[in-house]
N, C-alpha and C positions, 0 to 999 in steps of 0.2 A: 672488344675486350670482355673476357668472361666474368661471370658473377664473382668467382673466387678471386680473380686478379683485381677487379675493382674494389672488392671488399677489403683485400689485404692492403692495397695502396691507400684507400680511404681510411682504413683503421689506423694505419701509420700516421696519416695526417691528423686524424682525430686525436691520437695520443700526443702528438706534438702540441696540438691545440690545448689539450688538457694539461700538459706540462706548463704551458704559458698561463693557463687558467689557474693552476696551483700557485704559480708565482704571483699572479694577481691576488689570489685569495690570501696568500701570506702577506703581501703588501697592504691589502685592505685591513687585515686583522692587526697588523703592526702599526699602521699609520692613521687609521680611521677609527672613529668612535663606533661603538655598536649601533648607535642610532643612524649614523651616516651609512654604514654598511647595509643596514636594514632598508634604508631608503633606496639604495642601488638595487637591492633584490626586489623591491616593490615595483620598480620600473618594469622589470621583466614580467611580473605577475599581471600588472595592468595592461601591458603591451599584448600579452597573450589573450586577455579578455577582448581587447579591441580586435585582434586577429580573428578570434572566434566569431565575432559578429560580422566582420567585413569580408571574411573569406567566402561566405555563402556557398560552400560546397565546390568552389572552383578547383581546388587542388585535386579532388577526386574525379572531377570532370576531366581534367587533363590526364590523370592516371588511366581512366577507363577508356576514353575515346581517342587518345592520341594515335593508337595503331590504325584506326579507321581513317582519320585525317591524313596520316602519313602515307597510307597505302593507296589512297584514292585522289589525292590532290597534289599539284606541284607546289613547292614552297611559297611562291608568290601569291597563291590563291588560298593558302591555309589561314583561315580567320580565327583559329583557336586562341592564339595569344592575345589578339585584339579583344575578343569577347571576354577573356579572363581578366585582363587589366582594366577594361572599361567597367565591367561589372563590379570588380573588387573596389576600385577607386570610388565608384558611385556609392557603394555600401559604406565605405569609410567616411564619406561626407555625412551620411546619416548618423554614423557613430559620433562624429565630432559635434553635430547639432544636438544629439541626445546628451552628450557629455556636458554641454553648456546648459541645457535645460534642466538636467538633474544634478547640477553641482551642489545645490543646497542639501539634497539627500545625502550625497557623499560627505559633505561637511558635518552633518549630524552624526554620521556613523564613525568618523575618524578624527574629528577635531579634539576630542577629549584625550585619547590615548596616543594618537599619531598626528600631531599638528604639523609636523614637517611635511607629511604627504599632502596636506591641504595647501601649504605654501608653494609647493612645486607642481600643483595640480595640472596647470596648462602645459607644462613641459612633458607630460606623459604622452601627449598626442603625437609629436614628431617621432618619438620612439616607436609608438604603435603603428604609425604610417610606414616607417621604414621596414619594420618587421613584416607587415602585411604585403608590401610590394615585393620584398625579397622572397617571401614564401611562394608567391605566384611564379616568379622568375625561376626559382629553384626547382619547383615541380616540373616546369617546362624543360629546364636544362637536364633534369634526370632522364627524361624521355629521349633526349639527344645523347645519352650516355656520357654526360658531363658531370657525373656525381663526384669525381675526384676534384674538379674545379670548385664545385659548390661547397664541398667539405673544407677545402682550403680557405675559402672566403669566410664561411661561418665559424669554423672551428679555430682557425689560425688568425686570419686578418682582423676579424672583429675583436678578438681578444688582444691582438697587438695594438689596436686603437686604444683600448682601455689601458694597456701597459704604458703606452706613450703618455696618455693623460695623467696617470699616476706619477710617473717619473717627472713630468713637467710641473706637477703640483709640489712634489718633494723638493724640487730645485727652485721653487718660487716663481717660475714662469707663469703658471696658473696661480693666481694670488690666493684663492681660497676655495672652499668646497662649493660655494654658490656657483662660481664660474665653472668648476669641474662638472657638476651635475647638469648644467645647461648645455655644455658641449657634448657630454655623454649621451644626451637625449637624441643626438643626430648620428650616432655611430652606425645604426642599422641602415639609415639612409645612405651612408657612405658605401657600405658593401653592396647595397642594392644598385647603386649607380655603377659600381665597378662591373657587376654582372651584366647589367643592361648594356654598357658600352662593349663588353666582350661579345655578347650575342649579336649586336648590331654589326660590329666589325667583322665577325665571322659569317655574316649574312645568314644567321640562323633565325633571326627575328624579322618578320615582315608584318607591317601594319596594313590591314585592308578593312574597309568598312562595308564591304559587299559580302553578304551572307553566302557561304559556299553551299554546294549541293549536299555535302555531308551534314552541315548544320541544319539545313532544311529537312533532311530525311530523319535525323535523330532528335529534332528540336524538342518534341514532347518527352522523350526519354531523358534528354539532357536536363530539362527543367525539373522533371520528377526526381531524377537522381540528385540534382543540386539541392533541392529543398529537403529531401530526406537526409542526405549526407551532411548538409549544413546543420540541421537539427542535431544529428549524431555528434558531429565534431564540436558543436556549440556546447552541448552538455559535457562532453569529454574534456574540453579545454577548461571549462569552468571548474570541473572537479579537480583538475591538476594544479590549479593555482588558488583554489578556495582556501587551502591551508594557510598560505601567506596572508590572504585578505582577512581571514577570521582572527588570526593572531594579532594583526595590526588593529583590528576593531575592538576586541574584547579583553585582551590581556593588558594589565595595568601599565607595564613598562613599554608596551606598544612596539616601537621601532627597534628597541634594544633586543627584545625577544625575537623579532623578525631577523635581526642580525645573526643571532645564534642559530636560528633555523636555516637561514640562508647559507651559513658556513657548512652545516651538515648537508644541505642540498647540493652545494657545489662540489663537496668532496665525494658524495655518493654518486655524482654524475660520472665519476671515473669508472664506476661499476658498469655503467650503461654505455660507455664510450663506443664499443663496436656496433651497437644496435643501429645507430644512425647510418653507418657505412653499409651495413648489410641490407638495411631497408632500402636505401637509395639504389643499390645495385640490383635488388630483387624486384622492385615494382615494375620496371619495364618488361622484364622477363615473365612475370606473373600475368600482366595484362595481355601480352602476346600469347601466352600459353592458354589462357581462358578463351581467347579469340579462336585459337587453333584446336581447342578441346583436347589439349595435351595434358591429361590429368596425371600421367606418370611424372612429368616434369614438375608439376605443382607439388606433388607429394614429395619428390626429392628435395625441392627447395625448402619445404616445410620442415622436414626432418633435419636437414643439414643446418638450417638457420637455428634450430633449437639447440642442437648439441654444441655448435660453435659458440653461440652466445652464452650458453650455460657454463662452458669451460672458462671463458673470459670473465664472466660476472662472478663466479665463485672464487676464482683466483684473486681478482682485484678486491672483492669484498673482504676476504680473509687477510690479505696483505694490509689493508687499511685498518681493519679491526685490531690486528696484532700491534700496530704502531701508533694508534690514535693518541692515547694519553701521553706516551713518550714524545710524540711529535709536538704536542702543545707545549710541553715543558722544554724540550730541546731547542725549539725555535722561538721560545720566549713570547708566545702569544698571550693575550690577556687571559687571565684565569677564568673569566666568565665563559670562554669558549670551550672549557672542559664539559660544560653542559650539553654541548653538541654531540658528544660521543653516543649517548643513548638514543638521541634523535637519529643519528646516522645508522645505528643498528637496525631500526625498523624501516627506514627509507631504503637502506641497502638490501634488506630482504625483499622489499617490494620490487626493486629493480631485478633481482634474481628471478622472482616469480614471472615478471613480465617478459624477460629475455628468454627464460627457459622454455616458455611455451611457443617460441618461434615467431614467425611473421604471420600469425593467424589473422591479425587485423588487416594486413595488406592483402592476404588471400581473399578474405571476405569482401573487402572494399573494392577490389578489382573484378569481382564476380558479379553475376546478376542477382545475388542475394545480399546486396549491400544494406537492405533494410534491417538485417540482423544487427548491424553496427548501431543503428538508431535505437533498437530495442535494448541491446546490452548497455548502450550509453545512458539511456534513461534509468535503467536499473542501477548503474554505477552512481549516477548523481543522487538518486533516491537514497542510496546508502551513505554516500560520501558527505553530503551537505549537513544533514542533521547530526551524523556521528562526529564529524569534525567539530561542529559547534559545541556539542555537549562535552566531548572529551577535552577540548581546549579549555573550557571553563574549569574542568576538574584537574587536568594535568599540564596546563599551559602548553608550551611548544612541543612537548612529547605527545600530546593528545592527537594532533593531526597525523603524525607519523604512524601511530597505531591504527587510526581510522583508515588511512589510505592503504595500508598493508592488507587489512581485511577486505576492503572494497576491491583491490586489485586481484585478490584470490578469486572472489566471486565473479568479477568481470571476465577474467581469462578462463574460468571454468565454463562459463556460458559459451564462449567462442569455441573452446575445445570440444564440448559436447556436440555443438552444432556441426562442426566439420567432421567429427567422428561418425555421427549418425547419418548425415546427409551424403557424404562422399567417402565414408570409410577411411578418412585420413586422420592420423594422429601423429604427433611429433616425437613420441618417446620410444626408446628402445632400452635394452638392458644396460647399455652404456650410459644412459641418463643416470641410473642408480650408481654405476661405477664412478661417475664424475663427482657426485655428491659425497660418496664414501671416501673417495680419494682426497677431497678437500678437507674433510674432518681428520683423516689420518695424517695429513701433512701439517695441519694446524696445531694439533696437540703437542708434538715434540718441540715445535718452534716456540710455543707459548711457555711450556714448563721449563725449557732450557734457559730462557732469557727473561723469565718473569720478574727477576730482581735486578735486571740490568737496565740502565738508562743512558741516553746520550746518542750522538750521531753514529758512533761506531756500532753500538748495539742495534740501531735501526737498520744499518747496512747489512750486518752479519745475519740478523734475524730474517730480514727480507730475502737475502741471498740464499739462505738455507731453504726457505719455503719455496722460492722459485725453482731451485734445483730439484727438490723433492717432487713438487707438483708437475713440473715440466717433464721430468723423467717418467713419472707415472702416466701422464697423458700419452707419451710416445710408446711406452711399454704396453699399455693396454689398448693402444691404437683407437682412442676414443673418437677421433674425427677423421674421416677420409680426406678432409682438406688440410689437416695439420701435417700428415705424413709427407705429401708431395713438397710442402714448404720446407720441412726438415731435410728431406733428401736433397733439395736444391741448395740449402745452406751447407750441407756436408760436401756437396760437389764443389761449391765455390771456395770452401775452405780447404779443399783437397783432403777431406777426411774419409773419402771412399764412399761407395754407394752410388746408385743410379737415381736419376730423377724420374719418379713414377707418378701415377695418378692421372686420371682423366679430368678434363675441364667440364665444369657445368655448362 
């Protein structure tokens, strides 16, 4: 299955998942207090921290070395997944022990402003365990070209679990929020088990405790890679969730402010939806291309991932920005969630910056220059942590959004300059500028024509006009070589004429 086809199918699944996520967000905002919604968001933040410590570079070990294991070993003697699971689970055991030892420290930091977090402290660990195990299995499944399945599980099934829990709570089957959050803590364990059963059933997963000749040959490189990339991913993951942690710790309203910030985060995740699908489809191809020294293919993936992600992110960001305030009023959400609009603005711009620079992280991470990820990650944390803290004290939940935007610009600039100078690779073309200008040109008439209109009809018409203008512009300017073949296929299926063109990646 080509990168384009996997990306398109996975993106489709991702958007279905985000549609379910939007439904969940609406139900949370309607039926849950801001404090309760903030606690749900905190589970993901702390789960990500646990993942950062327990992963110990295992996912990048899989990305980098899978082609060597696959090309030189029969499936029954491939010990990669055994090493990955045993190492990660052992590391998570240390995470749990550390969590018990340092609980008093957490209590001192969060008891005053976020006592709810302390009350459910121990329930954070099954959530973190499920996330950690699923991430390992997902990375392995990506190498097996099963990114469509993993995206279904993480983007759709996991959100459906939450939807079911919300509905059961609304109908009184789940009696109260206390039982809801305790069941919610096991949702990632649920999808991890589904993926594990699938891999075993399809005979893709073989457990062996005998070290293979590939492991013995690359053992020093594997350990070195694991340590460096673990430090890199550790600092990166901490930086991505530090905003939620610092809001809960220092803002007076604590979890209520986290609830507002979580709403903005969840809505802004729509802007980033295609990134996960494109990343999942690109990593195996990048790892193989580095092994084969196929620099032309790497350069092609770099540029196409950039323009494709930029088109999606600009369109989604502007659609949401056009309708944010109207949406809060139309769907009768709590008025406090209007504060999430300005938070979304800065987080959304951060997503555009990250997506518009393409799969630079994956290119570096699958290369022999993965130390650059560690260096750039340390710089990111050095900027993010103090800036988040001080801006949160000054601007509350808006502060971290601004801090993260600035940090993301610096972070991606470092990776951009490295790839440009080292390999003469850069993702931008004149069409990058066209995509940005097209977004602005389509936004302005939609904003001014409907600035005084409110209601569901206005949202639909305003959005429809923007999609029509932006979509037409993308096709007319031929901004992406991957969009035109899809459009030609749609025309052919709808019998609108035209031939299906375009080469596969």
